[in-house]
C-alpha positions in Angstrom: 28.7 -166.9 43.0 30.0 -170.0 44.7 30.1 -168.2 48.0 26.4 -167.3 47.6 25.4 -170.9 46.8 27.4 -172.1 49.8 25.6 -169.6 52.1 22.2 -170.7 50.7 23.1 -174.4 51.2 24.2 -173.6 54.8 21.0 -171.7 55.4 18.9 -174.5 54.0 20.7 -177.2 56.0 20.4 -175.2 59.2 16.7 -174.6 59.0 15.4 -177.4 56.8 17.7 -180.4 57.7 15.1 -182.3 59.8 12.1 -181.8 57.3 14.5 -182.7 54.4 15.7 -185.9 56.1 12.1 -186.8 57.0 11.0 -186.3 53.4 13.9 -188.5 52.2 12.9 -191.2 54.7 9.3 -191.1 53.5 10.4 -191.3 49.9 12.7 -194.2 50.6 10.0 -196.0 52.6 7.5 -195.5 49.8 10.0 -196.6 47.2 10.8 -199.8 49.3 7.1 -200.5 49.7 6.4 -200.1 46.0 9.4 -202.3 45.2 8.3 -205.1 47.6 4.8 -205.0 46.3 6.0 -205.2 42.7 8.3 -208.1 43.6 5.7 -209.9 45.7 4.4 -213.1 44.2 0.9 -214.5 44.5 1.0 -217.7 46.6 -0.2 -220.9 44.9 -0.3 -223.0 48.0 0.1 -222.7 51.8 0.3 -225.5 54.3 1.1 -225.7 58.0 2.5 -229.0 59.4 2.2 -228.3 63.1 4.4 -230.3 65.6 5.9 -232.3 62.7 9.5 -232.2 64.2 11.6 -232.7 61.1 15.1 -231.7 60.2 14.2 -231.3 56.6 14.2 -227.6 55.6 11.0 -225.9 54.6 12.4 -224.7 51.3 13.4 -228.2 50.4 9.8 -229.4 50.8 8.5 -226.3 49.0 10.7 -226.8 46.0 10.0 -230.5 45.8 6.2 -230.1 46.0 6.3 -227.2 43.5 8.1 -229.6 41.1 5.6 -232.3 41.8 2.6 -230.1 41.3 4.0 -228.2 38.3 4.0 -224.8 40.0 6.2 -222.1 38.4 8.0 -220.7 41.4 9.2 -217.7 39.4 5.5 -216.5 39.3 4.0 -218.1 42.5 5.0 -218.9 46.0 4.7 -222.3 47.7 4.7 -222.1 51.5 5.1 -225.1 53.8 5.6 -224.3 57.5 7.2 -227.0 59.6 8.5 -225.1 62.6 5.2 -224.3 64.3 3.9 -226.0 67.5 0.5 -226.5 69.0 1.1 -229.5 71.4 2.2 -227.3 74.3 -1.0 -225.2 74.2 -0.1 -223.2 77.3 3.2 -221.7 76.1 3.3 -218.2 74.5 4.8 -219.7 71.4 2.1 -222.3 71.0 -0.6 -219.6 71.5 1.1 -217.4 68.9 1.1 -220.4 66.5 -2.5 -221.0 67.1 -3.3 -217.3 66.5 -1.4 -217.5 63.2 -3.4 -220.6 62.2 -6.7 -218.9 63.0 -5.6 -215.7 61.2 -4.6 -217.5 58.0 -7.8 -219.4 57.9 -9.9 -216.3 58.5 -8.0 -214.6 55.6 -8.5 -217.6 53.4 -4.7 -218.0 53.0 -4.3 -221.5 54.3 -4.9 -224.6 52.2 -3.8 -227.6 54.3 -3.4 -228.1 58.0 -1.6 -231.2 59.5 -1.3 -231.7 63.2 -1.6 -234.1 66.1 -4.9 -236.0 66.1 -6.3 -234.3 69.3 -5.7 -230.9 67.8 -7.2 -232.0 64.5 -10.3 -233.3 66.2 -10.7 -229.9 68.0 -10.5 -228.0 64.7 -12.6 -230.5 62.9 -15.3 -230.0 65.6 -15.4 -226.4 64.5 -15.9 -227.4 60.8 -12.4 -226.3 59.9 -11.9 -229.0 57.3 -13.5 -230.1 54.0 -15.1 -233.4 53.5 -12.5 -235.2 51.4 -15.3 -237.4 49.9 -16.3 -234.3 48.0 -12.8 -233.7 46.7 -11.3 -237.1 45.9 -12.8 -240.0 44.0 -13.3 -243.3 45.8 -10.4 -244.7 43.9 -8.1 -241.9 45.0 -9.2 -242.2 48.7 -8.5 -245.9 48.6 -4.8 -245.0 48.0 -4.5 -243.5 51.5 -3.5 -246.0 54.2 -6.1 -244.7 56.7 -8.7 -242.0 56.7 -10.0 -239.8 59.5 -13.8 -239.8 59.9 -15.9 -237.7 62.2 -18.8 -239.0 64.2 -21.1 -238.4 61.2 -18.9 -240.5 58.9 -17.5 -237.6 56.9 -13.9 -238.1 55.7 -12.1 -235.0 57.0 -8.5 -236.0 56.8 -5.8 -238.7 56.3 -3.7 -240.2 59.0 0.0 -239.4 58.8 1.2 -242.8 60.0 1.3 -244.4 56.6 2.2 -241.4 54.4 5.4 -242.1 52.6 6.6 -238.5 52.6 6.0 -238.0 56.3 8.0 -241.2 57.1 10.7 -240.1 54.7 11.2 -236.8 56.6 11.0 -238.4 60.0 7.9 -236.4 60.9 5.5 -237.2 63.7 7.8 -240.0 64.8 6.5 -240.3 68.4 4.8 -243.8 68.5 2.4 -242.5 71.3 0.8 -239.9 69.0 -0.9 -239.8 65.7 -1.2 -237.0 63.1 -3.8 -236.1 60.6 -3.8 -233.9 57.5 -6.8 -232.1 56.0 -7.9 -229.5 53.5 -9.0 -226.2 55.1 -12.8 -225.6 54.5 -12.3 -222.2 52.7 -9.1 -223.0 50.8 -8.7 -221.0 47.6 -6.5 -223.8 46.1 -8.5 -227.0 46.7 -7.0 -228.8 43.7 -3.5 -228.0 44.7 -4.3 -229.0 48.3 -5.5 -232.3 46.9 -2.2 -232.7 45.1 -0.4 -232.0 48.3 -2.1 -234.9 50.2 -1.3 -237.2 47.3 2.3 -236.0 47.4 2.5 -236.8 51.1 1.1 -240.3 50.3 3.3 -241.0 47.4 6.5 -239.5 48.8 7.9 -238.9 45.4 7.8 -236.6 42.5 4.8 -237.0 40.1 7.1 -237.4 37.1 9.0 -240.3 38.6 
């Protein structure tokens, strides 16, 4: 009996080894996909700080802002990218970063964009940012050191120079450049984006 089973197994392995392994691979891939989808968390906030040049780790900022905004990171993701560059617009990396920015905006998966003033002006000219006058009260806007206005007088961003958190992390330190942060026009998390700009301004946790 054992000899018969051995022959059957040898026959099976000889003629069906490749299809069998392929099926195992498909099942493993499907299982991994289902696992990652089940483990995947919905994002509560996504920001890109382009050309910020800081040594502070992204996860440090993410954890601190999540605490500030009262976001449960066991259920939701907070994403703050600080390693992306736009300033050298001709490099392959800068072009890839720009494509990523456009892609996230198109997918409605980006809430705040902060970048050098010339880049901000370019995106603002394409109506990429919300009018902060429609998001903040006059009293709240008065708390920001300096506001970015377009030619029509709309408040589209806040300058990074006087933002306490930006100073604290050593971001945008080049004295010959200025940075601006704004809320993306089609953000799905406008209230959280508003909290983020306040967080940058205050430079501390909300509970302190």
